[in-house]
N, C-alpha and C positions, 0 to 999 in steps of 0.2 A: 308142417315145417317148424323147426325150432325158431324162436324169436331172433336169434343171432344170425340166422341165415337170410333174413329178409333185408334187402337193401332198399333204403328209401330212394324214391325217384328224385332226380336232381331238381332243385328249386328253379322255377321259371324266373327269368329276369323281369324286373318290373317294367311295365310299358313306359316309353318315353312320352312325357307330357309336353305339349306345346305351351308357351307362356300364355297366361290368361289375357294379359293386356300389356301394352308398352307403357312406360312412364312418360306421360306427355309433359311438355314444358309448361310452366305455370301460366295460367290464363290471366290476361290483363283484366282486372275487375272493371265491370261496367257500372256506372252510376245509374240508379233508377231515374226515369224521366222526371225532370223538374227539380231534382235534388242536386245542389252544387257539389262539386268535387270536394272531399274532405281535406285534401291538401290545400286547395285554394282558400277554403274557409280557414283552415288552420294557420296558414301563413299570415292571413289578414289579422286574425285574433292574436296570434303570437306577437306581431308587430305592435298592435294596439296596446297589449298588456306590458310587454317587455321593452318596447321602443325599437325604432329602426336601427340605431347604432348597435345595440346588443345583438339583435338578430343578424345583422350584417356581419358582425364579428364572428358569431358562431358559424354561420353558413360559409364564410370565407375560409374557415379552418377545416371544412368538410373535404374529404378525399374519398377514394374508392373504398377504403376500409370503413369509414364512419358515415358515408352518405346514406346507406339504408337505414341506419339508426336515426339520423336526423329526419328522414322522411317519415319514419314510424312516429317519432315524437310529434312532428308537425301534424300528421293526419290524426293520430289517436288522442294525444293529450290536448292539443289545441283545436283541432277540427271537429273532434267528436265530443270530448268531455267539457272543455272550457266553453264550448258553444252551445251546450245544452240549456234549455230554458228554465230548469228547475231551481237554480240558484243564480243570484246576480254576481257580478264580478267582485264586489266588495266581500261578499260571503265566501266566495271561492278563494280569495286571497287569505282570509282568516283561516280557513281549513288548510290551505297550502302551507302557511307559516307554521301552524301547529304540527303538521306532518313532518316538515323539515326539521323542526326542533326535536321531535321524537326520534327521527332517524339520524340526527347529528350531521345533517348535510349543510354545513355552514356556508360553503361557497354558493350553493343554490339559494340559501337563506338571504344572502346579500342582494342578489338580483331580484328575488321575489319580494324583498322589503321595498325596493324601488318600485316594483310593479304594484304593490299594495298602495303606496302613495299615489301612483298614477291612477289606480282604480278608485281613489277617493277616500281611502282610510287616512285618518289624521295620525300624527305621531302618538297622541294619547291613546287612540284605539289600538295601534300596534303594540304599545306598552301593555295594554290590558290583555291582548291576545297572548303576549309572552308571559305575563303573570299567570294567566289561566294555564298555559302550557307548563309552567313551573310546577304546579300542583300535580298534574297528571303525567308529565314527562320526566320530572326530576329537576332539582335545583341546579346540579352541575350543567345539565343540558341547557337550561334557561339562562344560566350565568354566561355561558359561551354565546348564546343567541343574543342576549342583551348587548354584549360587546359589539357583535357584528351589526346589529340593527341600529345601535346608537351611532356608530360611525356613518352608516348609510344615511340616517336621518339628518345628521349634521351636514353631510355633503349636499344633500338634496334640499335642505331648508335654510342653509346659511346664504344670505345674499352675497353675490359676487361683487367685488369692489372694482 
């Protein structure tokens, strides 16, 4: 037979596949035996470092939109990282101040300057951290950071009348 006279067989429809699995709701993470919940640890550390007034103000502003983020920050930053044994809180404050200068996060720099004082850094040590940051993060960033930190140090170290 000539090639044009051969009619191809109709293609078979692909078989219908059943779903492999249903998407399950997220599981509630279980803490290993003997290990405290990271949120409980985080809220304790967050309050010790930043102070009750600051934490209360932040949490009071939490709503359905921002609540998951505040829980993430409390669990991860404060309950996991700030609570690790590898660095003391003074050193963590030095690292944090430097990172905030580098990122230009001046609002956070203000409350972390207060935290650094609470963690035992002196105003002179904070000044040294900012001078070091000036070399590696840039003079303009450090200039802005010095203005913020200077105001916080004045507020925190000037005796009330």
